[in-house]
C-alpha positions in Angstrom: -21.5 -28.1 20.7 -19.6 -25.0 21.0 -20.3 -23.8 17.4 -23.6 -22.9 15.2 -24.0 -24.6 12.0 -25.2 -22.2 9.5 -25.5 -23.3 5.8 -22.1 -21.5 5.2 -18.3 -22.3 5.1 -17.9 -20.0 8.1 -19.5 -22.5 10.2 -16.6 -23.7 12.3 -15.7 -20.1 13.2 -19.2 -18.9 14.4 -19.6 -19.5 17.9 -22.5 -20.0 19.9 -24.1 -17.3 22.2 -22.9 -18.9 25.4 -19.4 -19.7 24.3 -19.0 -16.3 22.8 -20.0 -14.5 26.0 -17.5 -16.6 28.0 -14.4 -15.8 25.6 -15.5 -12.2 24.7 -13.5 -10.3 27.4 -10.2 -12.1 26.0 -11.3 -12.0 22.5 -12.1 -8.2 22.7 -8.5 -7.8 23.8 -7.3 -9.6 20.7 -9.6 -7.8 18.2 -8.5 -4.4 19.8 -5.0 -4.9 19.5 -5.5 -6.3 15.8 -7.7 -3.2 14.6 -4.9 -1.1 16.4 -2.4 -2.5 13.8 -4.7 -2.2 11.0 -6.0 1.4 11.7 -4.8 4.5 9.9 -5.9 8.1 11.0 -6.2 10.2 7.7 -6.7 13.0 9.7 -8.0 14.3 13.4 -11.3 13.1 12.8 -11.1 10.6 9.8 -9.8 6.9 10.4 -9.8 3.6 8.1 -9.4 0.0 9.6 -8.2 -2.3 7.1 -10.4 -5.5 7.4 -9.5 -9.2 7.2 -11.5 -12.5 7.6 -10.6 -12.2 11.6 -12.2 -8.7 11.9 -14.8 -9.3 10.0 -15.8 -12.5 12.0 -15.9 -10.6 15.2 -18.1 -8.0 13.5 -20.4 -10.8 12.6 -20.4 -12.0 16.4 -20.8 -8.3 17.4 -23.9 -7.7 15.4 -25.6 -10.9 16.0 -25.1 -10.1 19.9 -26.6 -6.7 19.2 -29.6 -7.8 17.8 -30.2 -10.5 20.3 -31.1 -13.2 17.8 -28.6 -15.8 18.0 -30.2 -18.1 15.4 -28.9 -19.8 12.2 -31.1 -17.3 10.1 -29.7 -14.5 12.0 -25.9 -15.5 11.6 -26.5 -16.3 7.8 -27.7 -12.8 7.3 -25.0 -11.2 9.1 -22.3 -13.4 7.2 -23.8 -12.4 3.9 -23.5 -8.8 4.4 -20.0 -9.1 5.9 -18.4 -11.3 3.2 -17.6 -8.3 0.9 -15.4 -6.9 3.2 -13.0 -9.7 3.1 -9.8 -8.9 1.3 -9.9 -10.7 -2.1 -7.4 -11.1 -4.8 -5.3 -7.8 -5.1 -8.0 -5.9 -3.3 -7.7 -4.4 0.4 -10.9 -3.7 2.0 -11.4 -0.8 4.6 -14.0 0.6 7.0 -14.1 4.1 6.8 -15.3 6.5 10.2 -15.8 10.0 10.8 -15.2 10.9 14.5 -16.8 14.2 15.5 -15.7 17.3 13.5 -18.1 20.0 12.6 -21.6 18.8 11.4 -21.6 20.5 8.2 -18.0 19.4 7.2 -18.8 16.0 8.2 -21.6 15.9 6.1 -20.0 17.4 3.0 -17.0 14.9 3.6 -19.3 11.6 3.5 -21.3 13.0 0.7 -18.3 13.5 -1.2 -17.0 10.0 -0.3 -20.3 8.2 -1.2 -20.4 9.7 -4.6 -16.6 10.2 -5.7 -14.6 8.2 -3.1 -11.4 8.3 -5.1 -11.3 11.9 -4.9 -11.3 11.5 -1.3 -9.1 8.6 -0.4 -6.1 7.1 -2.3 -3.5 4.1 -1.3 0.1 4.9 -2.7 2.4 2.1 -3.0 5.7 3.5 -4.3 4.5 4.7 -8.0 1.3 3.2 -7.8 -1.8 4.9 -6.7 -5.0 3.5 -6.3 -8.3 5.5 -5.6 -10.8 4.1 -3.3 -14.2 2.5 -4.6 -17.5 1.6 -2.4 -17.8 -2.1 -1.6 -21.7 -1.5 -1.2 -23.6 2.1 -1.4 -24.0 3.6 2.2 -27.7 3.6 3.4 -27.5 7.5 2.9 -24.9 9.7 1.5 -24.4 11.3 4.9 -23.4 8.1 6.6 -20.5 8.3 8.7 -19.5 4.7 8.5 -18.7 3.9 4.7 -17.2 0.4 3.4 -14.1 0.9 0.9 -12.2 -1.4 -1.4 -8.5 -0.2 -2.9 -8.4 -2.4 -6.3 -4.5 -2.7 -6.3 -2.8 -4.4 -9.2 -0.6 -7.1 -9.2 2.7 -4.9 -9.3 1.3 -2.8 -6.5 0.3 -5.6 -4.4 3.9 -7.3 -4.9 5.7 -4.1 -3.8 4.1 -3.8 -0.7 6.1 -6.0 1.0 9.4 -3.5 -0.3 10.3 -1.7 3.1 12.2 0.9 0.8 8.9 2.0 -0.9 6.7 4.6 0.4 3.3 3.5 1.2 0.7 6.1 2.4 -3.1 7.1 2.4 -3.5 10.1 0.5 -6.8 12.1 2.0 -8.7 15.0 0.5 -11.1 16.4 3.0 -13.2 19.5 2.9 -10.6 21.7 4.3 -7.4 19.8 4.3 -5.1 17.4 2.1 -3.2 15.0 4.3 -0.8 12.1 3.3 -0.3 9.5 6.2 2.3 7.0 5.8 1.6 3.5 6.8 3.3 2.0 9.6 5.3 -0.9 9.5 2.9 -3.0 11.5 0.0 -2.0 9.0 2.1 -2.9 6.1 2.9 -6.1 7.4 -0.8 -6.7 8.1 -1.7 -5.7 4.5 0.9 -7.8 3.2 -0.4 -10.9 4.8 -3.9 -10.3 3.3 -2.6 -10.3 -0.1 -0.1 -13.3 0.3 -0.5 -15.6 -2.4 1.6 -18.7 -3.5 4.8 -17.5 -5.3 4.6 -13.8 -3.8 7.4 -12.6 -1.7 6.1 -12.1 2.0 7.3 -10.4 5.3 8.1 -13.1 7.7 8.8 -11.1 10.8 6.0 -8.7 12.4 7.5 -5.4 13.3 6.8 -4.1 16.9 4.8 -0.8 17.3 4.0 0.6 20.6 0.2 1.5 21.1 -0.8 5.0 21.8 -4.1 6.0 23.4 -5.5 7.3 20.1 -5.2 3.5 19.0 -7.9 2.6 21.1 
């Protein structure tokens, strides 16, 4: 058997330890490229990675690997914690991370995000602006990694595929206010997350050269 069989519909996607270790080098290359497409730098020290099922499954594998307990119970525990980060309905989900900066500013920023996320981050699609919400409360208000959702309405989700509309992350930090337009590849990825029968889809993935910061 190459796969575990946890009591969960993800069973076909969770590899055994030996299989994962064998494919991991090539798998990491694929995941790093996927996350590059889905990453938005809101400022020099703040990034968002928009998650999807593939990135979440990768996170499950890495969490189990780090824990060292490659058992069905451990896999099911990680799956239960990870499932809320999969996009659902008209929601998109993102992992927020602080990268450096002064300790005081980082602490204040994380605290603001923990208690009033929509005051810190907003997703703009044309005339629609959606504030961030917490998926799960952070373990502490000062945690530099937090898990967010942007509950888009149907109209905003439909308009995401319109290349003529402005799509951006608005970020209000401790000492700065920044608007970062989403690149075509990031928009394409989010459009795939929200694709439903009857909704217009982007059918051609745009090209976007990698930069050192993306990794």
